C-alpha positions as CSV (number, residue, x, y, z in Angstrom):
1,M,85.6,57.2,83.7
2,S,87.5,54.4,85.5
3,A,86.1,52.4,88.4
4,C,88.5,54.3,90.7
5,L,87.3,57.8,89.6
6,S,83.6,56.9,89.8
7,A,84.2,55.5,93.3
8,L,85.6,58.8,94.5
9,S,82.1,60.3,94.6
10,R,81.2,58.0,97.5
11,R,82.2,58.5,101.1
12,H,83.2,54.9,101.7
13,W,84.4,52.9,98.8
14,A,86.4,49.8,97.8
15,L,88.3,48.4,94.9
16,G,88.2,44.8,94.0
17,G,91.4,43.1,95.1
18,G,92.9,46.3,96.5
19,G,90.8,46.7,99.6
20,V,90.9,50.4,99.3
21,R,88.5,52.3,101.6
22,C,88.0,56.0,102.1
23,L,88.3,56.4,105.9
24,S,87.9,60.2,106.5
25,L,86.6,63.3,104.7
26,S,84.7,62.5,101.5
27,L,86.8,62.8,98.4
28,S,83.8,64.1,96.6
29,S,84.2,67.3,98.6
30,L,87.4,68.0,96.6
31,P,87.4,69.7,93.2
32,R,87.2,67.3,90.2
33,S,90.8,68.0,89.1
34,V,92.0,66.9,92.6
35,Q,89.7,63.8,92.5
36,E,91.1,62.8,89.2
37,Y,94.7,63.3,90.4
38,V,94.0,61.2,93.5
39,G,92.2,58.5,91.4
40,G,95.2,58.0,89.1
41,A,97.5,57.7,92.1
42,V,95.3,55.2,93.8
43,E,95.2,53.0,90.7
44,M,99.0,53.0,90.6
45,C,100.0,52.9,94.3
46,R,97.1,50.7,95.6
47,P,96.9,52.1,99.2
48,A,94.8,50.3,101.8
49,G,92.9,53.5,102.7
50,I,92.7,57.3,102.1
51,S,92.5,60.3,104.4
52,V,92.0,63.8,103.2
53,M,93.8,66.1,105.6
54,T,92.1,69.3,106.8
55,G,94.8,70.6,109.2
56,K,92.6,70.6,112.2
57,P,94.3,70.2,115.7
58,E,92.5,67.0,116.5
59,E,93.6,65.5,113.2
60,T,97.2,66.5,113.9
61,A,97.0,64.9,117.4
62,E,95.7,61.7,115.7
63,I,98.6,61.6,113.3
64,L,101.1,62.1,116.1
65,G,99.4,59.2,118.0
66,V,99.8,56.9,114.9
67,L,103.5,57.8,114.7
68,E,104.0,57.2,118.4
69,R,102.2,53.9,118.3
70,D,104.3,52.8,115.3
71,G,107.5,53.7,117.2
72,V,108.5,56.4,114.6
73,I,108.4,59.2,117.2
74,R,108.6,59.5,121.0
75,R,107.3,62.3,123.2
76,L,109.8,64.7,124.8
77,R,108.2,65.2,128.2
78,K,110.5,68.2,129.0
79,Y,108.6,70.3,126.5
80,N,105.1,71.0,125.3
81,N,103.9,68.8,122.5
82,C,107.5,68.1,121.2
83,W,108.6,64.8,119.6
84,L,111.7,63.0,118.5
85,A,112.1,60.9,115.4
86,R,115.1,58.8,114.5
87,T,115.6,57.8,110.9
88,D,117.3,54.9,109.2
89,P,121.0,56.0,109.0
90,K,120.8,55.6,105.2
91,D,118.1,58.3,105.1
92,V,119.5,61.4,106.7
93,A,119.9,64.2,104.1
94,R,118.8,65.5,100.7
95,V,120.0,63.0,98.0
96,E,121.2,65.4,95.3
97,S,122.6,62.5,93.3
98,K,119.1,61.0,93.0
99,T,117.3,64.2,92.4
100,V,116.4,64.7,88.7
101,M,114.7,67.2,86.4
102,V,112.6,65.5,83.7
103,T,112.2,67.6,80.5
104,P,111.8,66.9,76.8
105,Q,115.3,68.1,76.1
106,Q,118.3,68.0,78.4
107,R,119.1,71.6,77.6
108,D,115.8,72.7,79.1
109,A,117.3,71.6,82.5
110,L,121.0,71.9,82.1
111,P,123.4,74.0,80.0
112,P,125.8,72.2,77.7
113,T,129.0,71.4,79.5
114,A,132.5,71.3,78.1
115,A,133.6,68.0,76.5
116,G,133.9,65.3,79.1
117,A,132.6,67.4,82.0
118,K,129.8,66.2,84.2
119,S,127.2,68.9,85.1
120,Q,127.4,70.1,88.6
121,L,124.1,72.0,88.2
122,G,121.7,69.1,88.7
123,N,120.7,65.9,87.1
124,W,118.6,65.3,84.0
125,M,116.4,62.3,83.1
126,S,114.6,61.8,79.8
127,E,110.9,61.3,79.8
128,S,111.3,57.7,78.6
129,E,113.8,56.9,81.3
130,F,111.6,58.4,84.0
131,A,108.6,56.4,82.7
132,K,110.6,53.3,83.2
133,A,111.9,54.3,86.6
134,R,108.4,55.2,87.7
135,A,107.0,51.9,86.5
136,E,109.7,50.1,88.5
137,R,108.9,51.9,91.8
138,F,105.4,53.2,92.2
139,P,103.0,50.4,91.2
140,G,101.7,48.9,94.5
141,C,104.1,51.0,96.6
142,M,101.5,52.0,99.1
143,A,100.0,48.5,99.6
144,G,98.9,48.0,103.2
145,R,99.4,51.7,104.0
146,K,97.1,54.7,104.0
147,M,97.4,57.4,101.4
148,Y,97.1,60.9,102.9
149,V,95.8,63.7,100.7
150,I,97.3,67.0,101.8
151,P,95.9,70.2,100.1
152,F,98.3,73.1,101.0
153,S,99.2,76.6,100.2
154,M,102.8,77.9,99.8
155,G,102.5,81.5,101.0
156,P,99.7,83.3,102.9
157,V,96.3,81.9,101.6
158,G,94.9,84.4,99.1
159,S,98.2,86.2,98.5
160,P,98.8,87.1,94.8
161,L,102.2,85.5,95.2
162,A,101.0,82.3,96.8
163,K,100.7,78.9,95.0
164,L,98.7,75.8,95.8
165,G,99.7,72.2,96.0
166,V,98.3,68.7,96.8
167,Q,100.7,66.2,98.2
168,L,99.8,62.5,98.3
169,T,102.0,60.5,100.7
170,D,102.0,57.2,102.7
171,S,104.0,58.8,105.5
172,P,102.3,60.1,108.7
173,Y,105.7,61.8,109.5
174,V,105.4,63.8,106.3
175,V,101.8,64.7,107.2
176,A,102.8,66.0,110.6
177,S,105.7,68.0,109.2
178,M,103.8,69.4,106.2
179,G,101.2,70.6,108.8
180,I,103.9,72.7,110.3
181,M,105.7,73.8,107.1
182,T,102.6,74.8,105.0
183,R,99.2,76.3,105.3
184,M,96.3,73.9,105.3
185,G,92.6,74.2,106.0
186,P,89.2,75.1,104.5
187,E,90.5,78.2,102.7
188,V,92.9,76.1,100.7
189,M,90.2,73.7,99.8
190,E,88.1,76.5,98.5
191,R,90.9,77.9,96.3
192,L,91.7,74.5,94.8
193,A,88.5,74.8,92.8
194,D,90.2,76.4,89.8
195,G,92.4,73.3,89.3
196,D,95.7,75.2,89.3
197,F,97.9,73.3,91.7
198,V,101.3,71.5,91.8
199,R,100.9,67.8,92.0
200,C,103.2,66.1,94.6
201,L,103.3,62.3,94.9
202,H,105.5,60.7,97.6
203,S,106.0,57.2,98.9
204,V,108.4,55.8,101.4
205,G,108.5,52.7,99.1
206,R,107.9,50.1,101.8
207,P,104.5,48.4,101.1
208,L,103.1,46.0,103.7
209,P,103.6,43.3,104.7
210,L,107.3,44.1,105.0
211,K,109.8,41.9,103.2
212,A,112.6,43.0,105.5
213,P,112.6,44.6,109.0
214,L,112.8,48.4,109.3
215,V,115.7,50.2,110.9
216,S,114.7,52.6,113.8
217,S,111.0,51.9,112.8
218,W,111.7,54.2,109.8
219,P,110.3,53.1,106.4
220,C,112.4,53.9,103.4
221,D,114.0,52.4,100.3
222,P,117.4,54.2,100.0
223,A,118.8,51.9,97.3
224,R,116.0,53.0,94.9
225,T,115.3,56.6,96.1
226,L,114.4,58.9,93.3
227,V,113.1,62.5,93.5
228,A,111.8,63.6,90.1
229,H,110.5,67.0,88.9
230,L,108.4,67.5,85.8
231,P,108.4,71.3,85.5
232,S,106.2,71.6,82.4
233,A,103.5,69.4,84.2
234,R,104.1,71.2,87.5
235,Q,104.6,67.8,89.1
236,I,106.9,66.2,91.6
237,E,107.2,62.4,92.2
238,S,109.4,61.2,95.1
239,Y,110.1,57.6,96.1
240,G,112.1,55.9,98.7
241,S,113.1,58.6,101.2
242,G,111.0,59.7,104.2
243,Y,113.2,62.6,105.2
244,G,113.5,66.4,104.8
245,G,113.6,67.9,101.3
246,N,113.2,64.5,99.7
247,S,109.7,64.0,101.2
248,L,108.4,67.4,102.4
249,L,107.7,68.3,98.8
250,G,106.5,71.8,99.5
251,K,110.1,72.7,100.5
252,K,112.9,72.6,98.0
253,C,111.1,70.6,95.4
254,F,108.1,72.9,95.0
255,A,109.2,76.2,96.5
256,L,112.5,76.3,94.5
257,R,112.7,73.8,91.6
258,I,109.2,73.9,90.4
259,A,108.5,77.5,91.6
260,S,111.6,78.8,89.8
261,T,110.2,77.6,86.5
262,I,106.8,79.1,87.3
263,A,108.6,82.3,88.2
264,R,110.5,82.4,84.9
265,D,107.3,81.9,83.0
266,E,105.4,84.6,85.0
267,G,108.2,87.1,85.5
268,W,109.2,86.8,89.1
269,L,111.9,85.1,91.3
270,A,111.8,82.0,93.5
271,E,115.0,82.0,95.6
272,H,116.9,80.2,98.3
273,M,116.9,83.3,100.5
274,L,116.0,84.4,104.0
275,I,114.0,87.6,104.5
276,L,114.5,90.0,107.4
277,G,113.3,93.4,108.5
278,L,116.0,95.8,109.9
279,T,114.9,98.8,111.9
280,S,117.3,101.6,112.9
281,P,117.2,103.4,116.3
282,A,115.4,106.3,114.4
283,G,112.5,103.9,113.5
284,E,113.4,103.6,109.7
285,K,112.9,100.1,108.4
286,R,114.3,98.2,105.4
287,Y,113.9,94.6,104.3
288,V,116.7,92.5,103.1
289,A,116.8,89.1,101.3
290,A,119.9,86.9,101.7
291,A,121.1,83.8,99.9
292,F,123.5,81.4,101.7
293,P,124.0,77.7,101.1
294,S,122.3,75.4,103.6
295,A,123.9,75.3,107.1
296,C,125.7,78.6,106.5
297,G,123.9,80.7,109.0
298,K,120.7,81.7,107.3
299,T,118.4,80.9,110.2
300,N,120.8,82.6,112.7
301,L,120.9,85.8,110.6
302,A,117.1,85.8,110.1
303,M,116.5,85.5,113.8
304,M,119.4,87.7,115.0
305,Q,119.5,89.6,118.2
306,P,121.6,92.6,117.2
307,A,124.6,93.6,119.3
308,L,124.2,97.2,118.3
309,P,122.0,99.2,120.7
310,G,118.7,100.4,119.3
311,W,118.8,98.3,116.2
312,K,116.1,95.6,115.6
313,V,116.0,92.5,113.4
314,E,112.7,90.8,112.7
315,C,112.2,87.6,110.7
316,V,110.0,87.2,107.7
317,G,111.5,83.9,106.6
318,D,114.7,81.9,107.1
319,D,115.0,79.8,103.9
320,I,113.0,80.7,100.8
321,A,111.8,84.0,99.2
322,W,109.3,84.5,96.4
323,M,109.8,88.0,95.0
324,K,107.9,90.0,92.4
325,F,107.9,93.6,91.3
326,D,104.7,95.5,92.1
327,S,103.0,98.1,90.0
328,Q,105.1,100.8,91.6
329,G,108.4,99.1,90.7
330,R,109.2,97.8,94.2
331,L,110.4,94.2,94.6
332,R,108.1,92.5,97.0
333,A,108.8,89.3,98.8
334,I,106.9,86.6,100.7
335,N,108.1,83.6,102.7
336,P,106.1,80.8,101.1
337,E,106.7,78.6,104.2
338,N,104.8,78.4,107.4
339,G,107.5,76.9,109.6
340,F,111.2,76.4,110.1
341,F,113.0,73.2,109.2
342,G,116.3,74.3,110.8
343,V,119.7,72.6,111.3
344,A,120.0,71.8,115.0
345,P,123.7,71.4,115.6
346,G,125.3,74.8,116.4
347,T,121.9,76.3,117.5
348,S,122.2,77.6,121.0
349,M,121.3,80.5,123.3
350,K,124.5,82.2,122.1
351,T,124.1,81.7,118.4
352,N,120.3,81.9,118.1
353,P,118.2,82.6,121.2
354,N,115.1,83.2,119.2
355,A,115.3,79.8,117.6
356,M,115.8,78.2,121.0
357,A,112.7,79.9,122.2
358,T,110.8,78.9,119.1
359,I,111.4,75.1,119.5
360,Q,110.2,74.8,123.1
361,S,106.7,73.6,121.9
362,N,104.9,72.0,119.0
363,T,108.2,70.9,117.4
364,I,109.3,67.7,115.7
365,F,113.0,67.0,116.2
366,T,114.8,64.5,113.9
367,N,118.1,62.7,114.6
368,V,119.1,64.9,117.5
369,G,120.4,63.5,120.8
370,E,118.0,62.9,123.7
371,T,118.5,63.5,127.5
372,S,117.1,61.1,130.1
373,D,114.9,63.8,131.5
374,G,113.0,64.1,128.1
375,G,115.0,66.9,126.5
376,V,117.1,67.3,123.4
377,W,120.9,67.7,122.9
378,W,123.3,68.3,120.1
379,E,126.8,69.5,119.4
380,G,127.0,73.3,120.0
381,I,123.9,73.6,122.1
382,D,126.1,75.0,124.9
383,Q,124.1,73.3,127.7
384,I,125.8,70.8,130.0
385,P,123.3,68.1,131.1
386,A,122.4,68.3,134.8
387,P,124.0,65.8,137.2
388,G,122.4,62.4,136.8
389,V,121.0,63.2,133.4
390,T,122.3,60.8,130.7
391,L,122.4,61.1,126.9
392,T,121.3,58.9,124.0
393,D,122.6,59.6,120.6
394,W,120.7,59.9,117.3
395,L,121.2,56.2,116.7
396,G,119.5,55.3,120.0
397,Q,122.8,54.3,121.7
398,P,124.1,55.5,125.1
399,W,126.4,58.5,124.7
400,K,128.5,60.7,127.0
401,L,130.5,63.9,126.7
402,G,133.9,63.2,125.2
403,D,132.8,60.3,123.0
404,S,134.5,60.2,119.7
405,R,131.3,59.8,117.7
406,L,128.7,62.6,117.4
407,C,125.6,62.7,119.6
408,A,123.4,64.3,116.9
409,H,123.6,63.8,113.2
410,P,125.3,66.9,111.5
411,N,122.1,67.4,109.5
412,S,119.7,66.8,112.4
413,R,116.7,69.1,112.3
414,F,113.9,70.9,114.2
415,C,110.6,71.5,112.5
416,A,108.7,74.3,114.3
417,P,105.9,76.7,113.5
418,A,107.2,80.1,112.4
419,A,104.5,82.0,114.4
420,Q,106.2,80.8,117.6
421,C,109.4,82.8,116.9
422,P,109.6,85.8,119.2
423,S,111.1,88.0,116.5
424,M,108.7,87.3,113.7
425,D,108.0,90.5,111.7
426,P,104.5,92.0,112.0
427,Q,104.3,91.9,108.2
428,W,105.6,88.3,107.7
429,E,102.2,87.2,106.4
430,S,101.4,90.3,104.4
431,P,99.7,89.2,101.2
432,E,101.4,91.7,99.0
433,G,104.8,90.9,100.5
434,V,107.5,93.2,102.1
435,P,109.6,95.6,100.0
436,I,113.2,94.5,99.4
437,D,115.9,97.1,99.5
438,A,119.0,94.8,99.5
439,I,119.9,91.3,98.4
440,I,122.9,89.7,100.0
441,F,124.9,86.7,98.8
442,G,127.3,84.8,101.0
443,G,129.0,81.6,102.0
444,R,131.7,80.0,104.1
445,R,135.1,81.3,102.7
446,P,138.0,80.7,105.1
447,E,140.4,82.9,103.1
448,G,140.6,85.8,100.7
449,V,137.0,87.0,100.6
450,P,136.3,90.2,102.7
451,L,133.7,90.6,105.3
452,V,131.3,92.6,103.1
453,Y,131.3,94.3,99.7
454,E,128.7,95.8,97.5
455,S,128.3,95.2,93.8
456,F,128.9,98.0,91.3
457,S,125.6,97.5,89.6
458,W,122.7,95.1,89.2
459,R,124.5,93.4,86.4
460,H,127.7,93.1,88.5
461,G,125.5,91.7,91.3
462,V,124.1,89.0,89.1
463,F,127.8,88.0,88.4
464,V,128.6,88.1,92.1
465,G,125.7,85.6,92.7
466,A,126.9,83.4,89.8
467,A,130.4,83.3,91.2
468,M,129.4,82.3,94.7
469,R,131.5,79.6,96.3
470,S,131.3,78.0,99.8
471,E,132.5,75.1,101.9
472,S,130.2,72.1,101.5
473,T,127.7,71.3,104.3
474,A,126.0,68.3,105.9
475,A,122.6,69.2,104.4
476,A,123.4,66.9,101.4
477,E,125.6,63.9,101.0
478,H,128.9,65.7,100.4
479,K,131.9,64.8,102.5
480,G,134.6,67.1,103.9
481,K,135.0,70.8,103.8
482,V,135.5,71.3,100.1
483,I,135.0,74.7,98.5
484,M,132.2,74.2,96.1
485,H,130.7,76.5,93.5
486,D,127.2,77.3,94.6
487,P,125.7,80.0,92.4
488,F,123.0,82.0,94.1
489,A,123.0,79.2,96.8
490,M,120.8,77.5,94.2
491,R,123.1,74.9,92.8
492,P,121.0,71.9,94.0
493,F,117.7,73.7,93.4
494,F,117.6,75.1,89.8
495,G,114.4,74.2,88.1
496,Y,115.8,75.0,84.6
497,N,118.9,75.8,82.7
498,F,121.3,77.9,84.8
499,G,122.3,80.0,81.8
500,H,118.7,80.9,81.2
501,Y,118.3,81.6,84.9
502,L,121.0,84.2,84.7
503,S,119.3,85.8,81.7
504,H,116.1,85.9,83.7
505,W,117.8,87.7,86.6
506,L,119.4,90.2,84.1
507,S,116.0,90.8,82.6
508,M,114.7,92.2,85.9
509,A,116.6,95.4,85.1
510,A,115.1,95.8,81.6
511,T,111.8,97.3,82.7
512,P,112.0,101.1,83.2
513,G,111.0,102.5,86.5
514,R,111.9,99.6,88.6
515,R,113.6,100.2,92.0
516,L,116.3,97.5,91.9
517,P,117.6,96.4,95.3
518,R,121.3,96.9,96.0
519,I,123.3,93.7,95.9
520,F,126.0,92.7,98.5
521,H,128.3,89.8,99.4
522,V,129.2,88.8,102.9
523,N,131.6,86.3,104.5
524,W,131.4,85.8,108.3
525,F,133.8,82.9,108.1
526,R,137.2,84.2,107.2
527,R,140.0,82.8,109.4
528,D,143.2,84.0,110.8
529,T,146.0,82.4,108.8
530,A,148.2,82.1,111.9
531,T,145.7,80.8,114.5
532,G,142.9,79.3,112.3
533,G,140.3,81.2,114.4
534,F,137.6,83.3,112.9
535,L,138.6,86.9,112.3
536,W,135.0,88.2,112.8
537,P,132.9,87.4,116.0
538,G,129.7,86.9,113.9
539,F,126.2,86.2,115.3
540,G,124.8,89.4,116.9
541,E,127.8,91.4,115.8
542,N,126.8,90.9,112.2
543,A,124.3,93.7,112.8
544,R,127.3,96.0,112.2
545,V,127.5,94.8,108.6
546,L,123.7,95.1,108.2
547,K,123.9,98.7,109.5
548,W,126.4,99.5,106.7
549,I,124.2,97.8,104.1
550,F,121.2,99.8,105.5
551,Q,123.1,103.0,105.1
552,R,124.3,102.2,101.6
553,C,120.7,101.6,100.6
554,G,119.9,105.2,101.5
555,E,122.7,106.6,99.4
556,Q,122.6,107.3,95.7
557,E,123.7,104.3,93.6
558,G,127.2,104.6,92.3
559,S,128.2,107.2,94.9
560,A,131.1,106.5,97.2
561,G,129.4,107.7,100.4
562,G,130.6,105.3,103.1
563,A,132.4,103.1,100.6
564,A,135.7,102.7,98.8
565,S,136.0,101.1,95.3
566,S,138.1,97.9,95.1
567,A,138.7,95.2,92.6
568,V,135.7,93.2,93.8
569,G,133.2,95.9,94.6
570,W,132.5,98.7,97.0
571,L,134.1,98.1,100.4
572,P,133.3,100.0,103.6
573,A,135.3,103.1,103.8
574,E,137.6,103.5,106.8
575,G,135.5,104.2,109.8
576,A,132.2,103.4,107.9
577,L,131.7,100.1,109.7
578,D,130.5,100.7,113.3
579,L,132.9,98.9,115.6
580,S,131.9,100.7,118.8
581,G,131.6,98.4,121.8
582,L,133.0,95.3,120.1
583,P,134.0,92.9,123.0
584,Q,137.4,92.3,121.4
585,P,139.6,93.9,118.8
586,V,139.2,92.9,115.2
587,D,142.0,92.9,112.6
588,M,140.2,94.9,110.0
589,A,143.2,94.9,107.7
590,A,143.2,91.1,107.6
591,L,139.4,90.9,107.4
592,F,139.3,93.2,104.3
593,S,142.6,92.3,102.6
594,L,142.4,91.3,98.9
595,P,145.4,89.1,98.2
596,R,146.2,89.4,94.6
597,G,147.3,85.8,94.3
598,F,144.1,84.6,95.8
599,W,141.9,86.7,93.5
600,E,143.9,85.7,90.4
601,K,143.2,82.1,91.3
602,E,139.5,82.9,92.2
603,A,138.9,84.6,88.9
604,A,140.5,81.8,87.0
605,E,138.5,79.1,88.8
606,V,135.2,81.1,88.3
607,R,136.1,81.4,84.6
608,Q,136.8,77.6,84.4
609,Y,133.6,76.8,86.2
610,L,131.4,79.1,84.0
611,T,133.1,77.9,80.8
612,Q,132.8,74.3,81.8
613,Q,129.3,74.3,83.4
614,V,127.4,77.0,81.4
615,G,129.4,77.2,78.2
616,E,127.6,78.9,75.3
617,D,124.5,79.5,77.4
618,L,126.4,82.0,79.6
619,P,124.8,85.4,79.0
620,G,127.1,88.0,77.4
621,P,126.8,90.5,80.3
622,V,128.0,87.9,82.8
623,E,131.0,87.1,80.6
624,E,131.7,90.9,80.5
625,E,131.6,91.2,84.3
626,L,134.0,88.3,84.6
627,R,136.4,90.0,82.2
628,G,136.0,93.2,84.3
629,L,137.0,91.3,87.5
630,E,140.0,89.8,85.7
631,E,141.2,93.2,84.5
632,R,140.7,94.8,88.0
633,V,142.6,91.9,89.7
634,K,145.4,92.3,87.1
635,A,145.8,95.9,88.0
636,M,145.9,95.2,91.8
637,R,149.1,96.0,93.7
638,D,151.0,93.1,95.3
């Protein structure tokens, strides 16, 4: 055993030349597998001290105090225990271009692309390349800083669907955020004893003393950022970024990329989906999971206040769903997260009053604007500052209404405890999960795609998910409103070969006796070709679409019921969509039109994408569904 590992058994310890001291909870209280993981990281990263986090309130207050002292956050006096962080402008979003899967063979991570085509489904790095990149970044990266050890649970502690992780980080901002987004505490410590946990290593990459000054007091190394996943080892190593999904490793890295590989191996699904409960005026309840790309309205839908009288929407989760069939053949889902890491711009009392209520306390805001009376502000908040109140933008510069630059960064965020949401479902922490009756896919499509349609079958629904496309968003480093292929809203988050992922989804239907959810596609964002305005009012009025989905789930699969067959799937039959009490007329003909020219182009582009990006790994049933769409479009009337 090395000197580092033997030292872990003592409460206070030091390493020659490294000056490492354990400053808090004894590391010997952790299971041996965790001690060994920490010991290896200490040898490599050389921190100046170690703290094992327990999630206690006084510990959180101490972390916030450290951040405030270092100028990373500032207190927002208008609210209760709310804080504002401003990042280095070079560290503001997920860095998809620097996010890699490390596997023995490239095909483990990515399907073979057509000749000359670059994969759009992620980035692969060989094990030897990663070893070199790691050696260039991590040795000594935590010098002068404290290493925080964060044992956490993704999902309710003790749930058969939950998984454990241990994140090592040198960022107090990450500690505070992970304390909101995951479950921590003594129960997690107890369950770590079996040694089965995901290993998450993170460093901002700015050892002390600094060689160059920080921007906005925010440590990062954007030129050398790397977010690496080793699925076979259940390991994540992230360097150089302190922000969002790059550093809160329980989120996209664990809950989607690593979890999707675990789900494949164990026969369940880890998906980029919200979960909501929908209750009718008669008291009947159904649960729905829905996959939208980031910044396409997942949080708004999950926390919706329905415009239809008597209907109720309750939130189970706004971003990620882990789903597994139970012994009775029902698909059960949990939200593995404990908080919301939501996009701030566009959130308002009109678009999402429940989110606005949630973020009034115990919230960390990042890169939003600040009001001189200690509040927050962003584009779309629909609140005019009171007379005499001035604004400061996300860069710390004075800002006023009408300025050409944005006050809040487009990917600015709020990080808030889920339990504070007024519309949280009573079963949101149910260990067995909630039963899913419907799965919805969707995205931003300004033309051609109808408000809602239902797939003809599970297999057709898998194709609908594979064919998803949407305007790009500010959650990653993409520029402009480009229509991008985003299958299953998972394009940046696949933990393994997308062709194999499709086969895994198809396999869900292979077990007899399973009650498969119905699959739908929605598009709230279709625009009027003449005015450019949205054809559908959206927000609370989306409950009308949810009502139709709810009703379809109660009908026999394959029956017309309140639907009419079309080239793309089942559309609501005339009069089946409840339009009573709409504040303004809606052009239903335009909203549901299927222009033949558009769909010919759509089918051709989907074929080109699947041929180029998935190639010979495309499952035969998906290819057959694509041919079926092409044939139905060909038969459409002009």
